[in-house]
DSSP file (Angstrom, degrees, kcal/mol; ACC not computed):
  #  RESIDUE AA STRUCTURE BP1 BP2  ACC     N-H-->O    O-->H-N    N-H-->O    O-->H-N    TCO  KAPPA ALPHA  PHI   PSI    X-CA   Y-CA   Z-CA
    1    1 A M              0   0    0      0, 0.0     5,-0.0     0, 0.0    17,-0.0   0.000 360.0 360.0 360.0 129.5   -5.3   -3.2   13.9
    2    2 A S    >>  -     0   0    0      1,-0.1     4,-1.1     4,-0.0     3,-1.1  -0.461 360.0-111.8 -83.9 158.6   -2.7   -5.3   15.6
    3    3 A P  T 34 S+     0   0    0      0, 0.0     3,-0.1     0, 0.0    -1,-0.1   0.806 116.9  61.4 -59.1 -27.2   -2.8   -9.2   15.4
    4    4 A E  T 34 S+     0   0    0      1,-0.2     0, 0.0     3,-0.0     0, 0.0   0.829 108.0  41.4 -68.8 -30.2   -3.6   -9.2   19.1
    5    5 A T  T X4 S+     0   0    0     -3,-1.1     3,-1.9     2,-0.1    10,-0.2   0.601  86.2 112.7 -94.2 -11.7   -6.9   -7.3   18.6
    6    6 A A  T 3< S+     0   0    0     -4,-1.1    11,-0.2     1,-0.3     3,-0.1  -0.391  84.9  16.7 -63.7 134.1   -8.1   -9.1   15.4
    7    7 A G  T 3  S+     0   0    0      8,-0.5    -1,-0.3     9,-0.4     2,-0.3   0.542 104.7 110.3  82.2   7.4  -11.2  -11.1   16.1
    8    8 A T  S <  S-     0   0    0     -3,-1.9     7,-2.5     8,-0.2     2,-0.4  -0.717  72.1-106.8-110.3 164.6  -12.0   -9.3   19.3
    9    9 A A  E     -A   14   0A   0     -2,-0.3     2,-0.5     5,-0.2     5,-0.2  -0.769  29.9-173.9 -93.6 132.6  -14.8   -6.9   20.1
   10   10 A V  E >  S-A   13   0A   0      3,-2.7     3,-2.0    -2,-0.4    -5,-0.0  -0.993  76.6 -13.8-125.2 122.9  -14.0   -3.2   20.5
   11   11 A A  T 3  S-     0   0    0     -2,-0.5    -1,-0.1     1,-0.3     3,-0.1   0.855 130.6 -54.3  53.2  37.4  -16.8   -0.9   21.7
   12   12 A G  T 3  S+     0   0    0      1,-0.2     2,-0.5    -3,-0.0    -1,-0.3   0.504 115.2 115.5  80.1   3.4  -19.2   -3.7   20.9
   13   13 A V  E <   -A   10   0A   0     -3,-2.0    -3,-2.7    -5,-0.0     2,-0.5  -0.926  64.9-130.6-111.1 127.5  -18.1   -4.2   17.3
   14   14 A E  E     -A    9   0A   0     -2,-0.5    -5,-0.2    -5,-0.2    -8,-0.1  -0.623  21.2-139.8 -76.5 123.5  -16.4   -7.4   16.3
   15   15 A L        -     0   0    0     -7,-2.5    -8,-0.5    -2,-0.5     3,-0.1  -0.646  22.6-113.8 -83.5 139.8  -13.2   -6.8   14.4
   16   16 A P        -     0   0    0      0, 0.0    -9,-0.4     0, 0.0     2,-0.2  -0.331  29.7-103.9 -72.0 154.3  -12.5   -9.0   11.4
   17   17 A Q        -     0   0    0    -11,-0.2   -11,-0.0   -10,-0.1   -12,-0.0  -0.547  35.3-119.1 -71.2 140.9   -9.7  -11.5   11.4
   18   18 A T        -     0   0    0     -2,-0.2    -1,-0.1   -15,-0.1     2,-0.1  -0.741  30.6-125.1 -82.6 122.8   -6.8  -10.3    9.2
   19   19 A P        -     0   0    0      0, 0.0     2,-0.5     0, 0.0    -1,-0.0  -0.377  23.0-111.0 -69.1 146.5   -6.3  -12.8    6.4
   20   20 A E        -     0   0    0     -2,-0.1     2,-0.5     2,-0.0     0, 0.0  -0.652  34.4-166.9 -76.0 126.8   -2.8  -14.3    6.1
   21   21 A V        -     0   0    0     -2,-0.5     2,-0.3    -3,-0.0    47,-0.1  -0.974   5.4-153.4-117.8 123.1   -1.2  -13.0    2.9
   22   22 A T        -     0   0    0     -2,-0.5     3,-0.1    49,-0.1    -2,-0.0  -0.737  18.1-118.7 -97.6 144.9    1.9  -14.7    1.7
   23   23 A E        -     0   0    0     -2,-0.3    -1,-0.0     1,-0.1     2,-0.0  -0.555  34.4-110.0 -75.2 141.8    4.5  -13.0   -0.4
   24   24 A P        -     0   0    0      0, 0.0     3,-0.5     0, 0.0    -1,-0.1  -0.337  29.1-109.4 -67.0 157.8    5.1  -14.5   -3.8
   25   25 A A  S    S+     0   0    0      1,-0.3     2,-0.3    -3,-0.1    -2,-0.1   0.898 109.1   9.6 -56.0 -41.3    8.4  -16.3   -4.3
   26   26 A H  S    S-     0   0    0      2,-0.0    -1,-0.3     3,-0.0     3,-0.0  -0.825  75.3-160.9-143.1 102.3    9.5  -13.5   -6.5
   27   27 A A        -     0   0    0     -3,-0.5     2,-0.1    -2,-0.3     3,-0.1  -0.649  32.1-110.2 -79.6 135.0    7.5  -10.4   -6.7
   28   28 A P        -     0   0    0      0, 0.0     2,-0.3     0, 0.0    -1,-0.1  -0.392  35.4-106.0 -65.2 142.0    8.2   -8.3   -9.9
   29   29 A E        -     0   0    0      1,-0.2     3,-0.1    -2,-0.1    31,-0.1  -0.524  28.2-165.0 -68.3 126.9   10.0   -5.1   -9.1
   30   30 A L  S    S+     0   0    0     -2,-0.3     2,-0.4     1,-0.2    -1,-0.2   0.802  72.0  37.6 -81.7 -30.1    7.6   -2.2   -9.6
   31   31 A Y        +     0   0    0     25,-0.1     2,-0.3     4,-0.1    -1,-0.2  -0.970  58.8 161.2-129.8 136.3   10.3    0.5   -9.7
   32   32 A D     >  -     0   0    0     -2,-0.4     4,-2.7    -3,-0.1     5,-0.2  -0.855  55.6 -90.3-137.4 177.3   13.7    0.6  -11.1
   33   33 A A  H  > S+     0   0    0     -2,-0.3     4,-2.3     1,-0.2     5,-0.1   0.881 125.1  49.2 -60.5 -40.0   16.0    3.6  -12.0
   34   34 A D  H  > S+     0   0    0      2,-0.2     4,-2.2     1,-0.2    -1,-0.2   0.913 112.4  47.5 -67.0 -42.0   14.6    3.9  -15.6
   35   35 A T  H  > S+     0   0    0      2,-0.2     4,-2.7     1,-0.2    -2,-0.2   0.920 112.2  49.9 -64.1 -43.5   11.0    3.8  -14.4
   36   36 A L  H  X S+     0   0    0     -4,-2.7     4,-2.5     1,-0.2    -2,-0.2   0.907 109.5  51.4 -61.8 -42.0   11.7    6.4  -11.8
   37   37 A T  H  X S+     0   0    0     -4,-2.3     4,-2.0    -5,-0.2    -1,-0.2   0.915 111.4  47.7 -61.0 -43.1   13.4    8.6  -14.3
   38   38 A A  H  X S+     0   0    0     -4,-2.2     4,-2.4     2,-0.2    -2,-0.2   0.914 111.8  49.8 -64.8 -42.8   10.4    8.4  -16.6
   39   39 A L  H  X S+     0   0    0     -4,-2.7     4,-2.2     1,-0.2    -2,-0.2   0.898 110.3  50.3 -63.6 -39.9    8.0    9.1  -13.8
   40   40 A L  H  <>S+     0   0    0     -4,-2.5     5,-3.0     2,-0.2     4,-0.3   0.879 110.7  49.8 -65.7 -37.0    9.9   12.1  -12.7
   41   41 A Q  H ><5S+     0   0    0     -4,-2.0     3,-1.0     3,-0.2    -2,-0.2   0.923 110.4  49.4 -67.1 -43.1   10.0   13.5  -16.3
   42   42 A V  H 3<5S+     0   0    0     -4,-2.4    -2,-0.2     1,-0.3    -1,-0.2   0.892 113.8  46.1 -61.7 -39.5    6.2   13.0  -16.7
   43   43 A A  T 3<5S-     0   0    0     -4,-2.2    -1,-0.3    -5,-0.2    -2,-0.2   0.468 111.0-124.8 -82.1  -1.2    5.7   14.8  -13.4
   44   44 A D  T < 5 +     0   0    0     -3,-1.0     2,-0.4    -4,-0.3    -3,-0.2   0.908  61.7 144.3  56.4  45.4    8.1   17.5  -14.5
   45   45 A L      < -     0   0    0     -5,-3.0     2,-0.5    -6,-0.1    -1,-0.2  -0.927  37.3-157.8-113.6 137.7   10.2   17.0  -11.3
   46   46 A S        +     0   0    0     -2,-0.4     2,-0.4    -3,-0.1    -5,-0.0  -0.968  15.9 175.7-117.4 123.3   13.9   17.3  -11.2
   47   47 A L        -     0   0    0     -2,-0.5    -2,-0.0     2,-0.0    -7,-0.0  -0.925  33.2-110.3-122.0 147.8   15.7   15.5   -8.4
   48   48 A T     >  -     0   0    0     -2,-0.4     4,-2.7     1,-0.1     5,-0.2  -0.342  37.2-106.8 -67.0 157.6   19.5   15.2   -7.8
   49   49 A P  H  > S+     0   0    0      0, 0.0     4,-2.2     0, 0.0     5,-0.1   0.852 122.2  56.4 -55.7 -33.7   20.9   11.7   -8.2
   50   50 A E  H  > S+     0   0    0      2,-0.2     4,-1.9     1,-0.2     5,-0.1   0.937 109.9  43.2 -63.5 -46.2   21.2   11.5   -4.4
   51   51 A W  H  > S+     0   0    0      1,-0.2     4,-2.8     2,-0.2     5,-0.2   0.866 111.0  55.4 -68.5 -36.2   17.5   12.2   -4.0
   52   52 A Q  H  X S+     0   0    0     -4,-2.7     4,-2.6     1,-0.2    -1,-0.2   0.914 107.7  49.9 -61.4 -41.4   16.6    9.8   -6.8
   53   53 A G  H  X S+     0   0    0     -4,-2.2     4,-2.2    -5,-0.2    -2,-0.2   0.907 111.9  47.6 -62.5 -42.5   18.5    7.1   -5.0
   54   54 A L  H  X S+     0   0    0     -4,-1.9     4,-2.2     2,-0.2    -2,-0.2   0.909 112.9  48.4 -65.2 -42.0   16.7    7.8   -1.8
   55   55 A L  H  X S+     0   0    0     -4,-2.8     4,-2.7     2,-0.2     5,-0.2   0.912 111.2  50.1 -65.0 -42.2   13.3    7.8   -3.5
   56   56 A L  H  X S+     0   0    0     -4,-2.6     4,-2.2     1,-0.2    -1,-0.2   0.900 110.6  49.9 -63.2 -40.7   14.0    4.6   -5.3
   57   57 A A  H  X S+     0   0    0     -4,-2.2     4,-2.1     2,-0.2    -1,-0.2   0.905 111.8  48.7 -63.7 -41.1   15.1    2.9   -2.0
   58   58 A T  H  X S+     0   0    0     -4,-2.2     4,-1.7     2,-0.2    -2,-0.2   0.927 111.6  48.3 -64.8 -45.7   11.9    4.1   -0.4
   59   59 A L  H  X S+     0   0    0     -4,-2.7     4,-0.8     1,-0.2    -1,-0.2   0.885 111.3  51.0 -62.4 -38.6    9.7    2.9   -3.2
   60   60 A T  H >< S+     0   0    0     -4,-2.2     3,-0.6     1,-0.2    -1,-0.2   0.890 108.8  51.5 -65.8 -39.0   11.4   -0.5   -3.1
   61   61 A D  H 3< S+     0   0    0     -4,-2.1     4,-0.4     1,-0.2    -1,-0.2   0.816 108.4  52.5 -66.5 -30.2   10.9   -0.8    0.6
   62   62 A L  H 3X S+     0   0    0     -4,-1.7     4,-2.2     1,-0.2     3,-0.4   0.656  85.6  88.4 -78.9 -16.0    7.2    0.0    0.2
   63   63 A Q  H <X S+     0   0    0     -4,-0.8     4,-2.3    -3,-0.6    -1,-0.2   0.872  84.2  51.2 -56.5 -44.9    6.7   -2.8   -2.4
   64   64 A P  H  > S+     0   0    0      0, 0.0     4,-2.1     0, 0.0    -1,-0.2   0.899 111.0  49.5 -61.0 -37.4    5.9   -5.6    0.0
   65   65 A A  H  > S+     0   0    0     -4,-0.4     4,-2.1    -3,-0.4    -2,-0.2   0.903 110.3  50.5 -66.2 -39.9    3.2   -3.5    1.7
   66   66 A L  H  X S+     0   0    0     -4,-2.2     4,-2.3     1,-0.2    -1,-0.2   0.893 108.8  52.4 -63.7 -39.3    1.7   -2.6   -1.7
   67   67 A H  H  X S+     0   0    0     -4,-2.3     4,-1.4    -5,-0.2    -2,-0.2   0.921 108.8  49.8 -62.8 -42.9    1.6   -6.3   -2.6
   68   68 A R  H  X S+     0   0    0     -4,-2.1     4,-0.6     1,-0.2    -1,-0.2   0.890 110.7  50.0 -64.1 -38.8   -0.2   -7.2    0.7
   69   69 A L  H >< S+     0   0    0     -4,-2.1     3,-1.0     1,-0.2    -1,-0.2   0.909 109.4  50.8 -65.3 -41.6   -2.8   -4.4    0.0
   70   70 A R  H 3< S+     0   0    0     -4,-2.3    -1,-0.2     1,-0.2    -2,-0.2   0.793 106.0  57.1 -66.5 -26.5   -3.4   -5.7   -3.5
   71   71 A A  H 3< S+     0   0    0     -4,-1.4    -1,-0.2    -5,-0.2    -2,-0.2   0.619  83.5 105.7 -81.2 -12.7   -3.9   -9.2   -2.2
   72   72 A L  S << S-     0   0    0     -3,-1.0     2,-0.6    -4,-0.6   -51,-0.0  -0.447  70.9-129.9 -72.8 138.7   -6.8   -8.2    0.2
   73   73 A E        -     0   0    0     -2,-0.2    -1,-0.1     1,-0.1    -2,-0.1  -0.790  19.6-169.5 -85.2 120.5  -10.3   -9.2   -0.8
   74   74 A L    >   -     0   0    0     -2,-0.6     3,-1.6     1,-0.2     2,-0.2   0.714  13.4-178.8 -86.8 -20.9  -12.4   -6.0   -0.4
   75   75 A G  T 3   -     0   0    0      1,-0.3    -1,-0.2     2,-0.0     0, 0.0  -0.387  69.3 -10.6  61.5-124.8  -15.8   -7.7   -0.7
   76   76 A E  T 3  S+     0   0    0     -2,-0.2    -1,-0.3     2,-0.0    -2,-0.0   0.136  92.0 138.8 -96.7  19.4  -18.5   -5.1   -0.5
   77   77 A T    <   -     0   0    0     -3,-1.6     3,-0.1     1,-0.1    -3,-0.1  -0.501  51.3-131.7 -67.4 122.4  -16.3   -2.3    0.6
   78   78 A P        -     0   0    0      0, 0.0    -1,-0.1     0, 0.0     5,-0.1  -0.411  30.5 -94.8 -72.2 152.5  -17.4    0.9   -1.2
   79   79 A P    >   -     0   0    0      0, 0.0     3,-2.2     0, 0.0     4,-0.2  -0.274  33.3-112.3 -63.2 154.6  -14.7    3.0   -2.8
   80   80 A A  G >  S+     0   0    0      1,-0.3     3,-1.5     2,-0.2    -3,-0.0   0.761 114.6  68.6 -61.1 -24.9  -13.3    5.9   -0.7
   81   81 A T  G 3  S+     0   0    0      1,-0.3    -1,-0.3     3,-0.0     0, 0.0   0.683  93.8  58.9 -69.0 -15.0  -14.8    8.3   -3.2
   82   82 A A  G <  S+     0   0    0     -3,-2.2     2,-0.3     2,-0.0    -1,-0.3   0.474  80.0 113.4 -90.7  -2.2  -18.3    7.2   -2.0
   83   83 A F    <   -     0   0    0     -3,-1.5     3,-0.0    -4,-0.2    -3,-0.0  -0.522  44.7-171.4 -75.6 132.5  -17.6    8.2    1.6
   84   84 A D    >   -     0   0    0     -2,-0.3     3,-2.5     1,-0.1     4,-0.3  -0.966  16.0-152.2-122.8 112.4  -19.7   11.1    3.0
   85   85 A P  G >  S+     0   0    0      0, 0.0     3,-1.1     0, 0.0    -1,-0.1   0.697  91.4  72.1 -61.2 -17.5  -18.5   12.3    6.4
   86   86 A R  G 3  S+     0   0    0      1,-0.2    -3,-0.0     2,-0.1     0, 0.0   0.700  86.5  66.9 -69.1 -17.0  -22.0   13.5    7.2
   87   87 A W  G <         0   0    0     -3,-2.5    -1,-0.2     1,-0.2    -4,-0.0   0.740 360.0 360.0 -73.3 -22.2  -23.0    9.8    7.5
   88   88 A S    <         0   0    0     -3,-1.1    -1,-0.2    -4,-0.3    -2,-0.1   0.483 360.0 360.0 -74.6 360.0  -20.9    9.4   10.6
């Protein structure tokens, strides 16, 4: 949902306002080279150093998005495991 559509009605349903989430002054790094190496060993994956570097860069780029997701208040939202497509 884009900021332009937040708080507007679509097909008769009012869309919620997106809460403002601020980034912390210094978010702890979730991934570093040692952590990635350990995760790859646990998953029994072998990647070349070049691919490991690309994966680490991608994970680092995703960190702000992960922080924003963790900061959202879910309220009464049921977990995704409770979804039954027959209800739709």
